[in-house]
C-alpha positions as CSV (number, residue, x, y, z in Angstrom):
1,M,-0.1,-0.2,0.1
2,S,1.4,3.4,-1.1
3,L,1.0,6.7,0.9
4,R,0.3,9.8,-1.2
5,P,-0.1,13.4,0.3
6,P,-3.0,15.3,-0.2
7,S,-3.2,17.2,-3.6
8,H,-2.6,20.5,-1.8
9,L,0.7,19.1,-0.3
10,A,2.2,18.2,-3.7
11,G,5.8,18.8,-4.4
12,A,8.6,19.9,-2.4
13,S,6.2,20.8,0.8
14,A,4.6,17.6,0.7
15,E,8.2,16.3,1.8
16,A,8.6,18.8,4.4
17,A,4.8,18.1,5.7
18,F,5.5,14.4,6.0
19,D,9.1,15.3,7.9
20,A,7.2,17.5,10.0
21,L,4.8,14.6,10.9
22,G,7.4,12.2,11.5
23,H,9.2,14.4,13.9
24,E,5.8,14.8,15.7
25,I,5.5,11.1,16.0
26,L,9.0,10.5,17.5
27,A,8.6,13.4,19.9
28,E,5.3,11.9,21.1
29,K,7.0,8.6,21.3
30,A,9.7,9.9,23.7
31,A,7.4,11.7,25.8
32,A,5.0,8.7,26.2
33,L,8.5,6.5,27.1
34,G,9.5,9.4,29.6
35,R,6.0,9.3,31.2
36,A,6.2,5.4,31.3
37,G,9.4,5.5,33.0
38,Q,8.2,7.8,35.6
39,R,5.2,5.7,36.3
40,V,7.7,2.8,36.8
41,E,10.0,4.9,39.3
42,K,6.8,6.0,41.6
43,T,5.2,2.4,41.4
44,L,8.7,0.8,42.6
45,A,9.2,3.4,45.0
46,R,5.9,2.7,46.5
47,L,6.7,-0.8,46.6
48,R,10.2,-0.4,48.2
49,E,8.8,1.8,50.9
50,N,5.5,-0.2,51.7
51,G,6.3,-3.4,50.3
52,G,6.5,-5.4,53.8
53,D,2.9,-4.9,54.5
54,E,-0.5,-6.2,53.7
55,H,-0.6,-3.9,50.6
56,R,2.0,-5.7,49.0
57,P,0.1,-7.8,46.6
58,Q,-1.6,-4.7,45.2
59,L,1.7,-2.8,45.0
60,L,3.3,-5.7,43.1
61,R,0.3,-5.8,40.7
62,D,0.8,-1.8,40.0
63,A,4.4,-2.0,39.6
64,A,4.1,-5.0,37.1
65,E,1.2,-3.1,35.1
66,A,3.8,0.2,35.2
67,V,6.8,-2.2,33.9
68,H,4.7,-4.1,31.4
69,G,3.6,-0.8,29.8
70,Y,7.2,0.8,29.9
71,F,8.6,-2.3,28.3
72,I,5.7,-2.0,25.4
73,Q,6.6,1.6,24.9
74,R,10.3,0.7,24.7
75,E,9.7,-1.8,21.9
76,L,7.3,0.7,20.1
77,C,10.4,3.0,20.2
78,G,12.5,0.0,18.4
79,L,14.2,-0.8,22.0
80,R,13.9,-4.5,22.1
81,K,16.5,-5.5,24.9
82,H,15.4,-4.7,28.5
83,D,18.1,-6.0,30.5
84,A,19.7,-2.6,30.9
85,V,16.6,-1.1,32.2
86,I,15.8,-4.0,34.5
87,R,19.4,-3.2,36.2
88,E,18.8,0.7,35.9
89,Y,15.4,0.6,37.7
90,N,16.5,-2.3,40.2
91,I,13.2,-4.0,39.2
92,P,12.7,-7.0,41.6
93,K,12.3,-10.2,40.6
94,A,8.6,-10.6,42.1
95,V,7.8,-7.9,39.5
96,L,9.4,-9.5,36.5
97,A,7.6,-12.9,37.4
98,R,4.5,-11.3,37.2
99,L,5.6,-10.5,33.6
100,G,6.2,-14.0,32.8
101,A,10.1,-13.6,33.2
102,K,12.0,-16.6,34.9
């Protein structure tokens, strides 16, 4: 399937318009990745601070959901390997186990 610009954008301006759109998409992907990373940091901090009490199962669920979303957003950005981020965020094995990791 080929993609054609609208007729009013024909010529050199069409290329500039698509480049601007591509730039906008990349910027939104990066912003979404940043927001997902912040969510991971917050949920992991809550887990570390309150992980020993009766709220632990819910905190683990919240952290696993945030990490899962972050991994998906990374993959949408073309970043397929998560080993470095797991170390960087110090993601507990209990959270990774909820994602199916061994």
